[in-house]
VOGU-3710 file (C-alpha; in Angstrom, 3 decimals, decimal comma):
1> miftaslafl> 171,380/228,277/4,844  169,328/225,280/6,467  170,200/225,406/10,152  169,374/229,394/9,846  166,065/229,711/7,733  165,121/226,462/10,437  166,548/228,869/13,455  164,612/231,700/12,242  161,550/229,895/11,597  161,072/228,603/15,344
11> tvpllrnpll> 162,664/231,657/16,972  160,007/233,701/16,155  156,819/231,975/17,877  158,461/231,047/20,953  160,671/233,986/21,886  157,791/236,575/20,633  156,168/235,261/24,052  157,821/236,297/27,510  156,493/233,119/28,936  156,547/229,348/28,042
21> tgidgpyyav> 153,992/228,286/25,451  151,717/225,145/26,019  150,411/223,394/29,013  153,441/221,573/29,474  155,590/224,543/29,267  156,215/225,378/32,753  156,181/222,134/33,377  159,589/221,895/32,131  160,481/225,388/34,200  159,726/223,232/37,296
31> qvrwlleynk> 162,137/220,549/35,847  165,084/222,395/35,134  164,344/224,533/38,533  164,307/221,637/40,520  167,674/220,780/38,755  169,612/223,920/40,182  168,473/223,916/43,142  167,971/220,127/44,078  170,015/218,243/41,760  166,962/216,422/40,567
41> lkypdpplaf> 164,019/216,101/38,274  160,474/216,610/40,743  158,664/214,025/38,076  160,065/210,751/36,585  161,373/211,674/32,798  164,363/210,519/30,553  166,529/213,198/31,571  168,626/214,824/28,317  166,586/217,621/27,466  166,235/218,989/30,837
51> ilmtlmtilv> 169,957/218,552/31,789  170,733/220,772/28,580  167,782/223,070/29,525  169,731/223,834/32,458  173,365/224,159/30,952  171,566/227,016/28,742  169,761/228,485/31,425  173,151/228,448/33,071  174,303/229,844/30,230  172,111/233,024/30,207
61> gdvflgiklt> 170,788/233,090/33,394  166,959/233,277/32,752  165,147/229,968/33,094  162,164/230,501/30,083  165,037/231,769/27,904  167,121/229,060/28,099  164,803/226,772/27,862  163,531/228,434/24,781  167,089/228,668/23,097  167,479/225,145/23,774
71> vviftslasi> 164,430/224,123/22,170  164,902/226,619/19,275  168,405/225,601/18,491  168,181/221,983/19,122  164,999/221,264/17,214  166,663/223,091/13,910  169,815/221,359/14,502  167,569/218,501/13,361  167,245/219,328/9,734  170,961/219,314/8,796
81> pwyflyerkn> 170,930/215,176/9,117  167,987/214,910/6,462  170,028/216,990/4,132  172,918/215,225/4,320  170,719/211,911/3,782  169,915/213,516/0,363  173,053/215,745/-0,859  174,956/212,329/-0,862  174,621/211,942/-5,010  175,440/215,704/-5,351
91> kivaglaggl> 171,773/216,039/-5,356  171,870/219,746/-3,064  168,353/220,480/-4,091  167,077/217,579/-3,252  168,979/217,996/0,198  167,754/221,557/0,682  164,134/219,917/0,224  164,757/217,625/2,951  166,424/219,801/5,268  164,476/222,744/4,889
101> tflinwfspr> 161,162/221,243/4,984  161,706/219,019/7,702  161,306/222,274/10,300  159,320/224,852/7,633  155,756/223,251/7,969  152,710/223,348/10,677  153,971/220,609/12,433  157,002/221,584/13,733  155,819/225,045/15,596  152,877/223,126/17,540
111> lasdfmknsi> 156,172/220,682/18,456  158,522/222,801/19,474  156,283/224,928/21,244  154,465/221,926/23,554  155,978/218,936/23,244  159,768/220,210/23,807  161,477/217,035/24,984  159,232/215,088/21,509  161,390/218,080/19,340  164,553/218,255/20,664
121> gllwfslyil> 164,656/213,937/20,159  163,908/214,745/16,330  167,709/215,778/16,315  169,127/212,335/17,333  166,508/210,743/15,837  167,574/212,323/12,577  170,902/211,477/13,275  169,810/208,033/13,662  168,261/207,437/10,555  170,973/209,338/8,575
131> fcifyleyer> 173,577/206,606/10,657  171,738/203,680/10,301  170,949/204,082/6,302  174,791/205,159/6,161  175,733/201,233/7,685  172,969/199,614/5,742  174,786/201,229/2,940  178,724/201,003/3,298  178,726/199,169/6,366  181,206/201,246/8,071
141> krdlalasis> 181,768/200,675/11,676  181,740/204,064/12,475  177,810/204,552/11,297  176,612/201,666/13,575  178,794/203,537/15,922  177,229/207,085/15,701  173,797/205,332/14,622  174,078/203,196/18,490  174,905/206,620/20,059  172,041/208,413/18,828
151> llltalthil> 169,545/205,612/19,471  170,324/205,811/22,757  170,335/209,627/23,072  166,865/209,331/21,580  165,654/206,907/24,381  166,791/209,508/27,067  164,766/212,753/25,605  161,334/210,880/24,241  159,249/208,172/24,387  157,718/209,243/21,407
161> dlgvaffysl> 160,826/209,312/19,036  162,300/206,100/20,321  159,121/204,471/19,104  159,295/205,769/15,402  163,317/205,143/15,661  162,683/201,080/17,224  159,764/200,880/13,958  162,544/201,836/11,724  164,882/199,016/13,522  161,938/196,972/12,438
171> slpflyilft> 161,258/197,913/9,295  164,568/198,363/7,414  165,618/195,057/8,265  162,883/193,529/7,365  162,235/195,202/3,804  165,596/194,796/3,290  165,262/191,022/3,656  162,135/190,356/1,931  163,121/192,434/-1,169  167,150/191,387/-1,122
181> kriemktvii> 166,050/187,916/-0,585  168,704/187,262/2,190  169,832/187,938/5,361  172,819/190,019/5,893  174,637/190,417/9,142  174,520/194,347/8,828  169,650/193,758/8,779  170,443/191,587/11,878  172,520/194,025/13,755  170,257/196,846/13,055
191> llqgvaivia> 167,403/194,712/14,326  168,982/193,633/17,246  170,189/197,661/18,329  166,577/198,457/18,394  165,223/195,318/20,215  168,124/195,851/22,781  167,603/199,839/23,380  163,442/198,700/24,402  164,542/195,766/26,536  167,341/198,105/28,358
201> gllmpsfvgg> 164,589/200,693/28,786  161,796/197,599/30,061  164,670/196,313/32,292  166,035/199,713/33,979  163,109/202,208/33,734  165,002/204,663/35,541  167,304/204,809/32,752  164,684/206,553/30,155  161,695/207,951/33,552  160,039/205,350/33,208
211> diykglvfve> 158,457/206,689/29,845  159,007/203,014/28,599  155,703/202,548/29,808  153,756/204,776/28,411  154,698/202,847/25,415  153,077/199,641/26,966  150,195/201,953/28,061  149,422/202,624/24,284  149,839/199,161/23,272  147,248/197,634/25,536
221> elieednlvi> 144,395/200,582/24,809  145,190/200,310/21,056  144,189/196,544/21,685  141,486/197,872/23,809  140,155/200,672/21,450  137,031/199,862/20,149  135,501/203,556/18,854  137,374/204,388/15,158  138,243/208,360/15,202  136,306/210,175/12,428
231> lqiqnfllsl> 139,378/211,170/10,097  139,398/215,033/8,791  139,388/214,545/5,221  142,245/217,059/4,711  144,171/214,937/7,922  143,455/211,480/5,331  144,226/213,580/2,434  147,757/214,372/3,316  148,590/211,333/4,800  147,885/209,366/1,337
241> gmaitlflas> 149,424/212,193/-0,468  153,071/211,167/1,600  152,104/207,659/1,353  151,951/207,292/-2,532  155,140/209,662/-3,334  156,877/208,004/-1,395  156,027/204,532/-2,150  156,482/205,890/-5,951  159,911/207,150/-5,083  160,381/203,761/-3,845
251> fftyrkektm> 159,450/202,537/-6,886  162,285/204,736/-9,442  165,110/203,880/-7,299  164,933/200,177/-5,948  166,776/199,367/-8,792  170,102/201,494/-8,116  169,478/202,266/-4,643  167,559/199,838/-2,817  168,536/201,190/0,644  167,497/204,769/-0,105
261> aifflatgvl> 164,151/202,601/-2,083  163,966/200,297/1,062  163,858/203,592/3,345  161,344/205,457/1,042  158,786/202,506/1,442  159,017/202,456/4,902  158,310/206,046/5,748  155,212/205,798/3,420  154,132/203,005/5,866  154,688/205,320/8,760
271> avllnlplip> 152,869/208,245/6,689  150,031/205,573/6,962  150,874/204,734/10,605  150,766/207,662/12,065  146,608/208,421/11,034  145,246/205,482/11,480  141,703/206,089/12,657  142,380/202,960/15,239  144,262/204,921/17,301  142,809/206,535/20,730
281> rkwlfrfrlm> 141,981/209,647/20,465  143,955/210,851/23,228  147,220/209,910/21,126  146,494/210,315/17,916  147,184/214,400/17,877  150,577/213,415/19,121  150,866/210,615/16,233  149,816/212,890/13,867  152,160/215,917/14,461  155,327/212,935/13,651
291> siipfscsig> 154,028/213,740/9,849  156,801/215,848/10,160  158,973/213,230/9,173  157,183/211,390/6,230  156,124/215,086/5,372  159,746/215,893/4,942  160,931/212,578/3,142  157,982/212,814/0,728  159,174/216,054/-0,670  163,083/215,295/-0,026
301> salyiiekeh> 162,431/211,648/-2,127  160,056/213,462/-4,778  163,419/215,749/-5,851  165,998/212,985/-4,849  163,954/210,855/-8,176  164,389/214,048/-10,484  167,930/213,006/-12,605  168,576/216,338/-14,317  169,515/218,751/-11,159  168,393/222,208/-12,915
311> ktlpvlllil> 164,657/220,933/-13,476  164,922/220,331/-9,734  164,832/223,950/-7,750  161,796/225,594/-9,582  160,320/223,098/-8,318  161,476/223,280/-4,787  160,710/226,929/-4,957  157,030/226,296/-5,587  156,893/223,426/-2,765  158,285/226,578/-0,162
321> alisspslas> 156,025/228,126/-1,696  153,074/226,299/-0,941  153,353/225,470/2,581  154,904/228,977/3,573  151,110/230,138/4,171  149,659/227,392/6,207  153,646/227,035/8,127  153,336/230,803/9,122  149,634/230,272/10,026  150,493/227,643/12,673
331> yrmvkstitv> 151,808/230,202/14,382  148,618/231,262/16,073  148,481/228,004/17,823  151,623/228,988/19,886  150,207/230,093/22,751  150,619/230,461/26,526  147,955/229,067/28,954  148,628/231,939/31,072  149,336/235,633/30,457  151,979/238,037/32,122
341> peynelrkvv> 149,442/240,156/34,510  148,048/236,361/35,344  151,502/234,994/36,050  152,519/237,784/38,458  148,944/238,043/40,295  149,567/233,923/40,818  153,069/234,687/42,574  151,530/237,420/44,390  148,903/235,246/46,045  150,983/231,862/46,455
351> alfeekgyai> 153,365/233,912/48,371  150,823/235,887/50,163  149,328/232,540/51,411  152,424/230,786/52,485  153,577/233,484/54,201  149,969/232,658/56,792  151,929/228,692/56,747  149,174/227,458/54,024  149,853/224,763/51,418  147,559/225,635/48,289
361> vipdvriryw> 146,104/223,222/46,323  145,342/223,517/42,606  143,459/221,430/40,594  143,602/222,699/37,320  147,402/221,530/35,938  147,263/224,573/33,505  147,979/226,334/36,508  149,424/223,889/39,335  152,873/223,974/36,638  153,148/227,633/36,496
371> aetfsdniyr> 152,948/227,729/40,575  155,219/225,063/40,631  157,864/226,935/38,873  158,587/229,370/41,570  157,297/227,401/44,556  157,491/223,858/46,349  154,413/224,415/48,171  151,573/223,066/45,893  149,713/220,110/45,427  147,384/218,209/42,910
381> tpkeleqtef> 144,971/217,159/45,840  144,594/217,253/49,457  145,458/213,761/49,543  149,107/214,639/48,890  148,955/216,458/52,403  149,632/215,311/56,224  147,900/217,215/58,322  148,577/220,718/56,702  145,964/223,414/56,364  145,578/224,212/53,032
391> ifltrinvkr> 143,590/226,342/50,775  142,314/225,745/47,076  143,282/228,209/44,347  141,671/228,475/40,900  140,777/230,701/37,898  137,877/233,249/38,387  135,253/232,056/35,785  135,559/228,220/36,814  131,433/227,481/36,821  131,972/224,002/38,578
401> lpfvghviwk> 134,315/223,699/41,549  136,146/220,130/42,426  135,940/221,135/46,000  133,620/222,864/48,992  133,990/225,779/50,344  134,135/229,607/50,817  136,379/232,579/49,421  138,732/233,833/51,663  140,894/236,207/49,157  139,612/237,239/45,446
411> gkffivympk> 141,810/239,402/42,847  141,432/240,087/39,122  142,204/236,830/37,726  142,005/234,321/40,399  140,165/233,432/43,616  140,948/231,091/46,844  138,869/229,164/48,964  138,568/227,571/52,508  137,823/224,377/52,275  134,731/223,685/54,050
421> k> 135,513/221,381/57,194
//
């Protein structure tokens, strides 16, 4: 039920558009095309998501459809671990709440449509949390092994998912030791597990496509940031509400279930950290999208602490009714950076000038990625070329050009310039 509902919720916005969505949508198609044609990625990146997309593309025979199906299926699967996390004590409704609201919200369509690696990585991250909690509670070796595998898969998919997983690998042991006032081997192992994967990424950056250095850049910019971002009132209230709910859930569950109480507390802290105005503006939007985690956890935890199961179903139905409207409204944000007629004209003009022996320089990344989905003769700047004749391609309505030249071709959507020599 949870998987089917999540699948339906994400399928609608992604499959209604024949092209890929978001600025990075065509980027994934470029990477898949290179894997199919050259057995390597064009751009250094964690490889796992692209490998899965390539396998799906081979299966369905279409790159765009293969990418969409990969994102929809693997992201939808991410809701299942959250069901099992809350359902263990026969709290089925709490399990449904945690699983359904993990994807049926206004964060997931944006993640799945633009930040596809991030979205796919939520599956491995969710499994890591599930098995990590299981290991802390039951100390079973199989849970530790599965947590380790899930953390490795997270590292091979996306740096932000890994960063949040690393937060838990630090905070859960720390809070466990703080509240129990004893150091146990299981907490040390969870801590070392997270530290080891980060060190491995630093020592072998090709292992994660160099993604680990983005984390270092973020830390550097965070330290140097002087200007506070003005928080929108709705974001502030949401993060505050999530944090308070999780802190209360932690308080009410501590006596009976210390591990879950510590998890709720850590997630409440995460809700605050993801929305800090100290985070540089260019990173804050991405971090806010990861509020998908404390959002679903706050709802799951609220129903988890209700002792009488029959009282939780009406609450869940009310919550789903309240979040359904803004969740469906988020579909409007799922758009492609180019239309089908524009894409067809782009293919036509690129083929025309390639036949004439020109390299094609496209400064605008929103167009360049689309051109790279079918051509290897595309460049960001003339500096990337070696004594090759080239032309500039851009949209017709661009007011300020980053180059000097004269028009040699003009279509309905795009215009081509010959650079001034």
